[in-house]
Backbone bond lengths (Angstrom), bond angles and torsions (degrees), N, CA, C in turn:
res aa  C-N    CA-C-N  psi(-1)  N-CA   C-N-CA  omega(-1)  CA-C   N-CA-C  phi
1 X - - - 1.465 - - 1.506 110.45 -
2 X 1.334 116.96 63.43 1.456 121.55 178.24 1.524 109.38 -122.16
3 X 1.313 115.73 153.27 1.461 121.59 176.55 1.520 110.23 -96.29
4 X 1.324 115.36 138.74 1.445 120.51 177.02 1.545 107.49 -113.20
5 X 1.309 116.32 118.27 1.449 121.01 -179.68 1.530 109.93 -81.22
6 X 1.313 114.99 127.15 1.456 121.12 177.95 1.545 108.79 -123.09
7 X 1.324 117.39 118.48 1.473 118.47 -177.79 1.536 110.82 -66.09
8 X 1.335 115.02 149.94 1.468 119.42 179.08 1.531 110.91 -70.46
9 X 1.319 118.32 -27.03 1.446 122.90 -178.24 1.537 109.31 -136.81
10 X 1.304 118.86 145.49 1.478 120.32 171.51 1.544 109.01 -60.02
11 X 1.304 116.11 150.68 1.469 119.19 -174.65 1.535 111.97 -66.92
12 X 1.300 118.38 -43.60 1.472 119.21 -172.31 1.540 113.03 -59.47
13 X 1.341 120.75 -46.27 1.477 118.70 -176.35 1.522 113.48 -57.10
14 X 1.331 118.58 -47.39 1.473 117.31 -177.52 1.515 110.93 -73.92
15 X 1.351 118.30 -33.63 1.459 121.19 178.67 1.517 109.69 -65.36
16 X 1.321 116.31 -49.41 1.475 120.97 179.63 1.517 111.34 -64.15
17 X 1.349 116.85 -35.06 1.442 120.11 177.86 1.520 113.25 -61.46
18 X 1.331 115.32 -40.82 1.468 120.51 179.30 1.526 109.94 -70.88
19 X 1.348 117.53 -43.18 1.461 121.01 178.38 1.517 110.30 -59.66
20 X 1.331 116.54 -45.25 1.482 120.23 179.65 1.523 111.61 -62.46
21 X 1.343 115.56 -37.13 1.461 117.97 178.45 1.512 112.23 -61.91
22 X 1.314 116.47 -36.91 1.477 121.79 178.27 1.550 109.70 -72.44
23 X 1.338 116.21 -44.25 1.461 119.93 -174.20 1.512 112.77 -72.84
24 X 1.311 119.11 -30.96 1.459 120.80 -170.20 1.539 114.46 -118.89
25 X 1.311 117.46 6.78 1.469 118.43 178.96 1.527 109.80 -68.89
26 X 1.311 115.64 165.11 1.451 121.45 176.89 1.532 107.89 -88.81
27 X 1.325 116.24 99.41 1.437 120.47 -177.72 1.515 113.58 -72.33
28 X 1.313 116.78 -10.04 1.456 119.80 175.42 1.530 110.91 -76.40
29 X 1.350 116.81 -17.08 1.459 121.38 -179.80 1.515 108.34 -81.02
30 X 1.322 117.33 78.04 1.472 122.09 -177.75 1.512 110.82 -69.98
31 X 1.311 114.75 151.67 1.446 119.71 179.29 1.543 113.02 82.92
32 X 1.321 117.82 -0.73 1.469 121.55 176.83 1.524 109.03 -112.63
33 X 1.316 114.91 156.43 1.462 119.16 -172.27 1.529 110.18 -133.27
34 X 1.301 116.29 155.86 1.445 122.06 171.04 1.555 105.34 -74.58
35 X 1.295 115.78 132.55 1.461 119.96 -175.46 1.521 110.33 -126.41
36 X 1.324 115.93 130.10 1.455 123.48 176.14 1.521 108.17 -113.05
37 X 1.335 116.63 119.77 1.458 121.37 -178.02 1.518 109.91 -121.72
38 X 1.326 115.93 132.18 1.459 121.36 179.15 1.532 110.07 -112.01
39 X 1.332 115.79 129.29 1.460 123.29 177.13 1.519 108.92 -122.16
40 X 1.318 116.41 173.37 1.457 119.02 -179.50 1.530 111.60 -60.60
41 X 1.331 116.30 -36.25 1.469 119.38 -172.22 1.521 114.33 -109.25
42 X 1.378 118.05 -2.55 1.450 118.45 -173.99 1.510 111.43 -162.07
43 X 1.306 115.29 164.18 1.460 124.12 172.56 1.521 108.39 -125.11
44 X 1.315 117.73 130.40 1.443 121.96 -177.14 1.510 111.30 -119.66
45 X 1.342 116.35 132.41 1.461 122.43 176.27 1.515 107.14 -118.61
46 X 1.322 116.13 114.98 1.468 120.11 -174.84 1.503 109.71 -112.81
47 X 1.344 116.44 130.53 1.453 122.96 -175.61 1.523 110.18 -120.11
48 X 1.326 118.86 135.41 1.489 121.46 178.33 1.517 111.31 -63.44
49 X 1.326 116.36 140.97 1.453 121.95 178.60 1.507 112.22 97.65
50 X 1.328 113.94 159.58 1.470 119.78 179.04 1.551 108.76 -90.70
51 X 1.317 115.49 178.03 1.496 118.98 176.91 1.523 109.33 -58.66
52 X 1.324 119.44 140.71 1.456 120.49 179.75 1.515 112.45 -77.13
53 X 1.314 116.56 136.57 1.465 125.02 170.84 1.520 113.23 50.28
54 X 1.365 116.82 -115.44 1.464 122.02 -172.32 1.514 113.11 -89.99
55 X 1.317 118.89 -1.70 1.466 121.84 -176.46 1.524 109.32 -75.00
56 X 1.334 116.86 137.72 1.479 122.66 174.53 1.506 108.04 -134.50
57 X 1.316 115.67 172.94 1.484 120.98 176.61 1.504 110.90 -65.04
58 X 1.315 118.29 -25.96 1.464 121.55 -178.32 1.520 113.11 -82.49
59 X 1.345 117.09 -31.92 1.469 117.49 -175.77 1.534 114.22 -111.47
60 X 1.342 115.59 14.50 1.449 119.41 -173.27 1.521 113.00 -64.12
61 X 1.325 118.41 -23.98 1.468 119.96 -177.80 1.534 112.51 -77.32
62 X 1.337 117.53 -17.47 1.443 118.31 -176.42 1.546 113.63 -132.19
63 X 1.318 118.13 2.58 1.475 121.22 -179.88 1.517 110.10 -110.63
64 X 1.335 116.49 133.00 1.447 121.32 -175.52 1.523 110.14 -114.61
65 X 1.335 114.07 133.31 1.455 119.95 171.40 1.524 107.11 -165.08
66 X 1.289 117.02 127.75 1.470 122.07 -179.00 1.525 110.62 -107.33
67 X 1.307 116.86 119.07 1.456 120.28 178.64 1.532 110.29 -74.28
68 X 1.349 115.55 -37.81 1.475 120.92 -177.19 1.518 108.07 -116.69
69 X 1.329 117.21 83.30 1.467 121.98 -171.77 1.525 112.68 -63.68
70 X 1.308 118.07 -37.85 1.464 119.40 -177.74 1.543 109.71 -70.45
71 X 1.301 116.86 -42.58 1.459 118.86 178.46 1.522 110.21 -63.01
72 X 1.327 116.48 -44.51 1.457 120.56 -179.91 1.529 111.10 -62.43
73 X 1.342 116.92 -39.40 1.460 120.26 -178.99 1.514 110.88 -65.49
74 X 1.359 116.85 -44.00 1.468 120.00 179.91 1.517 109.96 -63.88
75 X 1.332 118.10 -43.30 1.457 121.06 179.55 1.505 111.75 -65.24
76 X 1.325 117.07 -33.93 1.467 120.46 177.53 1.522 110.74 -68.52
77 X 1.336 117.14 -39.68 1.448 121.02 178.15 1.527 112.20 -64.58
78 X 1.307 115.71 -31.88 1.475 120.03 176.52 1.537 111.26 -86.04
79 X 1.341 115.69 3.71 1.482 122.70 -179.70 1.523 112.08 61.07
80 X 1.328 116.71 32.63 1.452 121.82 173.90 1.510 110.46 -91.60
81 X 1.331 117.26 -24.03 1.468 122.11 -179.51 1.533 108.40 -122.72
82 X 1.297 116.62 139.89 1.450 120.58 177.41 1.535 109.49 -89.19
83 X 1.313 115.59 148.48 1.445 120.03 -178.85 1.532 110.19 -86.56
84 X 1.345 114.73 167.83 1.467 122.44 173.40 1.516 113.39 56.70
85 X 1.316 116.41 30.10 1.441 122.10 174.61 1.543 113.36 66.42
86 X 1.317 115.27 18.06 1.474 119.93 -179.13 1.518 111.01 -64.67
87 X 1.357 116.81 -31.14 1.469 119.96 -175.25 1.514 112.47 -61.30
88 X 1.345 117.41 -46.99 1.473 120.64 -179.67 1.524 110.20 -64.71
89 X 1.336 116.44 -40.77 1.465 118.47 177.18 1.518 112.16 -59.58
90 X 1.323 115.91 -40.83 1.455 118.89 -179.36 1.535 111.56 -71.25
91 X 1.314 118.28 -29.59 1.462 119.93 173.57 1.521 109.08 -57.98
92 X 1.325 116.16 -46.80 1.476 120.49 179.57 1.525 110.86 -65.26
93 X 1.319 117.14 -45.67 1.473 119.76 -175.92 1.515 112.17 -67.67
94 X 1.337 117.37 -39.58 1.474 119.52 179.89 1.509 112.01 -68.56
95 X 1.327 117.66 -36.00 1.478 120.14 176.13 1.529 109.51 -65.41
96 X 1.337 116.88 -40.89 1.470 120.90 179.91 1.518 109.61 -66.61
97 X 1.326 118.99 -42.20 1.451 122.63 180.00 1.523 111.58 -62.87
98 X 1.335 116.44 -30.80 1.476 121.17 179.29 1.536 111.72 -83.71
99 X 1.317 116.43 -0.17 1.452 120.03 -179.95 1.511 113.83 73.38
100 X 1.339 116.45 26.80 1.448 121.75 -177.85 1.513 111.07 -107.10
101 X 1.348 119.09 159.55 1.454 121.15 178.66 1.528 112.50 -58.76
102 X 1.328 115.58 154.26 1.461 119.93 179.55 1.527 109.96 -64.21
103 X 1.334 117.15 146.38 1.466 121.35 176.54 1.534 110.02 -58.79
104 X 1.315 115.24 153.14 1.458 121.25 177.72 1.532 109.45 -123.22
105 X 1.308 115.19 125.05 1.474 121.42 173.38 1.540 107.66 -105.34
106 X 1.316 114.56 123.76 1.475 119.51 -178.90 1.521 109.36 -125.45
107 X 1.329 115.77 124.31 1.455 120.79 -179.63 1.528 109.47 -97.59
108 X 1.322 116.24 121.21 1.450 121.35 176.41 1.492 111.04 -99.19
109 X 1.339 119.26 -170.42 1.447 122.02 -179.76 1.528 113.08 -60.80
110 X 1.331 115.72 -36.72 1.485 118.94 -176.59 1.526 112.29 -136.99
111 X 1.317 118.80 12.71 1.451 120.87 -177.32 1.527 111.21 -145.23
112 X 1.330 114.61 160.75 1.449 121.69 169.84 1.530 107.48 -121.99
113 X 1.337 116.33 130.30 1.441 120.13 -176.05 1.512 110.22 -119.95
114 X 1.343 115.70 131.66 1.445 122.35 173.15 1.515 108.79 -102.72
115 X 1.338 117.44 125.92 1.455 121.55 -179.61 1.519 109.21 -115.09
116 X 1.327 114.87 123.70 1.465 122.27 175.80 1.525 106.58 -112.96
117 X 1.321 116.36 120.10 1.461 120.98 -178.56 1.519 111.06 -100.94
118 X 1.341 115.23 143.85 1.461 119.59 179.44 1.542 110.25 -99.81
119 X 1.312 117.35 -169.76 1.460 120.37 -177.53 1.527 111.03 -105.97
120 X 1.325 116.53 52.62 1.466 122.42 -176.56 1.527 112.03 -58.68
121 X 1.344 116.73 -33.25 1.457 119.18 180.00 1.516 111.74 -63.06
122 X 1.318 117.20 -29.55 1.450 121.03 178.53 1.514 111.25 -85.81
123 X 1.345 116.62 -35.54 1.463 120.06 -175.51 1.521 112.89 -73.68
124 X 1.328 118.43 -37.79 1.450 121.02 -175.46 1.531 113.79 -63.65
125 X 1.351 119.82 -43.31 1.442 117.60 177.60 1.553 112.01 -62.00
126 X 1.325 118.39 -36.63 1.458 120.96 179.37 1.548 109.05 -68.58
127 X 1.326 116.49 -37.87 1.467 120.51 179.79 1.516 109.95 -66.29
128 X 1.335 116.30 -43.99 1.464 118.87 -179.77 1.517 110.91 -66.17
129 X 1.332 116.83 -38.89 1.450 120.63 -179.48 1.505 110.36 -64.73
130 X 1.334 117.09 -39.95 1.454 122.13 179.15 1.527 111.71 -66.23
131 X 1.328 115.26 -23.77 1.485 119.46 179.62 1.510 111.88 -82.78
132 X 1.340 117.11 -3.69 1.462 119.66 176.06 1.521 113.02 100.46
133 X 1.320 118.81 12.44 1.451 121.00 177.34 1.522 109.85 -81.29
134 X 1.303 115.51 138.57 1.458 119.49 -176.26 1.515 112.45 -67.12
135 X 1.311 116.98 -42.73 1.460 119.29 -175.58 1.495 113.45 -95.93
136 X 1.343 116.22 -31.79 1.452 120.44 -178.90 1.516 112.84 67.50
137 X 1.306 119.82 26.81 1.439 121.92 -176.92 1.525 111.64 -120.19
138 X 1.336 118.72 19.78 1.458 120.62 173.31 1.521 114.08 84.02
139 X 1.349 114.43 -163.71 1.453 121.31 -174.17 1.525 113.08 -59.48
140 X 1.334 116.33 -40.79 1.452 119.44 -176.29 1.518 112.51 -60.12
141 X 1.347 116.14 -33.95 1.456 119.85 -179.52 1.550 110.72 -85.13
142 X 1.357 116.33 -28.33 1.452 119.51 -174.47 1.531 113.01 -80.67
143 X 1.332 116.79 -29.43 1.444 120.89 -174.74 1.538 110.72 -127.31
144 X 1.343 116.76 144.52 1.470 118.90 173.28 1.512 111.22 -61.80
145 X 1.301 116.65 151.77 1.459 121.10 -175.60 1.519 112.47 -60.00
146 X 1.354 117.05 -39.25 1.465 119.36 -178.73 1.516 111.83 -67.59
147 X 1.340 117.22 -30.51 1.472 121.00 177.65 1.526 109.19 -75.06
148 X 1.324 116.53 -42.92 1.466 120.73 -178.00 1.521 111.28 -61.52
149 X 1.313 117.95 -35.53 1.453 121.73 -179.39 1.534 113.21 -66.75
150 X 1.342 115.86 -22.35 1.463 120.78 -179.26 1.503 112.72 -82.46
151 X 1.327 118.16 -10.88 1.451 121.52 -177.57 1.542 110.53 -90.83
152 X 1.322 115.98 137.41 1.462 117.82 174.12 1.519 110.13 -83.66
153 X 1.318 116.37 179.59 1.452 120.59 -174.84 1.536 113.28 -59.48
154 X 1.318 116.91 -40.12 1.469 121.33 -179.16 1.510 111.02 -66.52
155 X 1.329 116.23 -43.19 1.453 120.90 179.33 1.536 111.41 -65.62
156 X 1.322 116.39 -37.82 1.466 119.59 176.43 1.524 110.85 -64.74
157 X 1.337 116.56 -38.08 1.456 119.62 179.14 1.533 111.23 -64.35
158 X 1.344 115.71 -40.61 1.462 119.07 177.69 1.504 111.38 -63.40
159 X 1.334 116.96 -47.43 1.463 120.92 -179.41 1.525 110.92 -63.09
160 X 1.322 116.43 -41.57 1.478 120.86 -179.75 1.536 110.16 -62.10
161 X 1.343 116.27 -42.67 1.466 119.67 179.94 1.522 111.33 -63.14
162 X 1.324 116.89 -45.48 1.474 121.03 178.80 1.518 109.62 -65.36
163 X 1.303 116.96 -37.91 1.469 121.49 178.61 1.511 111.72 -60.56
164 X 1.327 116.55 -42.57 1.468 121.38 -177.61 1.550 110.85 -75.51
165 X 1.332 115.77 -33.01 1.466 119.62 -175.18 1.523 113.16 -89.04
166 X 1.325 117.38 -22.67 1.459 122.32 -176.99 1.519 110.24 97.93
167 X 1.336 115.72 -63.69 1.464 122.83 172.85 1.519 107.53 -138.71
168 X 1.353 116.83 154.45 1.462 121.17 -178.50 1.485 110.84 -154.09
169 X 1.338 116.32 144.62 1.479 121.04 175.54 1.520 108.91 -86.80
170 X 1.337 114.28 167.72 1.474 118.74 178.95 1.529 109.65 -62.03
171 X 1.349 117.55 -40.88 1.468 120.84 179.55 1.499 112.54 -60.32
172 X 1.318 116.77 -40.74 1.472 120.64 179.02 1.526 110.41 -65.58
173 X 1.306 116.56 -38.80 1.461 120.03 178.88 1.509 110.42 -67.59
174 X 1.337 117.15 -42.96 1.450 120.12 176.96 1.524 111.99 -56.74
175 X 1.299 114.91 -44.82 1.473 120.30 -179.38 1.524 111.46 -65.17
176 X 1.314 116.77 -36.99 1.462 120.87 -178.08 1.517 113.01 -70.70
177 X 1.325 116.78 -46.60 1.471 119.43 -174.06 1.524 113.13 -97.73
178 X 1.339 117.95 -7.69 1.460 121.09 174.83 1.516 114.88 70.78
179 X 1.298 116.93 34.74 1.477 122.04 178.97 1.527 110.18 -115.77
180 X 1.366 117.55 151.53 1.463 121.14 -177.63 1.536 111.90 -69.04
181 X 1.327 114.66 164.70 1.468 121.54 -176.01 1.504 112.14 -57.94
182 X 1.345 117.97 -43.70 1.448 121.06 -177.30 1.530 111.93 -60.37
183 X 1.335 115.59 -43.64 1.475 120.86 -179.06 1.526 110.04 -65.32
184 X 1.309 117.68 -46.28 1.474 121.03 -178.28 1.524 109.93 -65.84
185 X 1.351 117.13 -41.28 1.460 120.10 -179.03 1.522 111.66 -61.37
186 X 1.346 116.36 -41.97 1.469 119.61 177.99 1.518 111.81 -61.45
187 X 1.337 115.45 -43.30 1.469 118.59 -178.73 1.521 111.32 -68.55
188 X 1.318 117.29 -38.36 1.467 119.34 179.03 1.532 110.65 -64.94
189 X 1.319 116.02 -38.66 1.451 120.57 178.01 1.517 110.60 -63.50
190 X 1.322 116.71 -44.57 1.463 121.41 -179.83 1.531 111.11 -65.18
191 X 1.339 117.40 -44.19 1.466 120.74 -179.81 1.525 110.98 -65.96
192 X 1.349 115.96 -32.41 1.475 119.08 177.62 1.536 110.10 -71.26
193 X 1.344 116.71 -43.71 1.457 120.06 179.46 1.513 112.20 -66.79
194 X 1.324 117.36 -28.65 1.474 121.03 176.88 1.519 112.74 -79.80
195 X 1.343 116.68 -2.14 1.452 119.96 177.75 1.508 114.85 77.96
196 X 1.324 116.90 19.42 1.467 120.51 178.87 1.518 110.75 -91.51
197 X 1.350 116.03 -40.74 1.459 120.72 179.46 1.498 109.98 -109.16
198 X 1.328 114.12 154.79 1.465 121.34 176.14 1.502 108.62 -126.80
199 X 1.360 118.86 117.48 1.484 121.15 -178.81 1.525 111.19 -75.33
200 X 1.314 114.90 149.71 1.451 122.15 177.14 1.520 107.77 -122.33
201 X 1.322 117.33 117.50 1.470 119.43 -179.49 1.526 112.75 110.34
202 X 1.290 114.36 175.56 1.458 121.76 -177.88 1.524 112.29 -69.97
203 X 1.310 116.45 147.51 1.460 122.84 -176.96 1.521 112.31 -56.33
204 X 1.333 117.67 -38.84 1.461 122.30 -175.64 1.516 113.28 -93.64
205 X 1.318 117.19 4.92 1.467 121.61 179.18 1.531 109.70 -76.94
206 X 1.337 119.19 117.67 1.469 121.48 -178.87 1.510 111.92 -63.11
207 X 1.331 118.29 -20.31 1.460 122.28 179.81 1.532 111.77 -100.59
208 X 1.298 116.47 19.27 1.456 121.42 177.79 1.516 109.86 -58.12
209 X 1.333 116.67 135.10 1.449 121.02 -178.04 1.537 110.85 -105.38
210 X 1.316 114.05 161.00 1.471 120.88 177.97 1.544 108.16 -129.93
211 X 1.302 113.62 144.92 1.449 120.63 176.62 1.533 109.33 -137.23
212 X 1.340 115.99 163.86 1.452 119.34 175.72 1.532 109.15 -70.77
213 X 1.306 117.30 131.94 1.458 121.46 -175.33 1.521 111.27 -72.52
């Protein structure tokens, strides 16, 4: 009965992505910043400036050009950057070895973005199953289509959270969706009256839990 932690991404791809953003960004673009954004299904590293010189999203694995030669040289000497474009190649190979989608380089008007995608499609069914859901396939499997269509976005968020967690209290739901007590209480009452949720515990118990019926 032990937990095994498995990272969503191999270490080298995101580490090298950040190092490359520092080494190859357009430092003349003042007022802009390197940005790292994490989402449920992906990690994005955005760097100011377009691709340097002859580098493109299509040839980045085998074309070399350094916009900031001094920065790159110092980082290479500290062994933070790999030479001969090996770093980008290893980003691709490490993602492939981990069974994850290939990295995506997207050039915008003033930025270059590296997207690393995880295996959320595989993780979510296991997470739902571990929460006690029979199908482990989310709202579509838990509720009939005609019932699902009658729920607004907030109600779907509440049901999805309870579905993933197994059971949840009103306070936990409030904290998850960021809505006040009165709003959540009304929605829980409606979902219970509609036969979607089943309460566990006394009506006046502040720790009363709810589960999918």
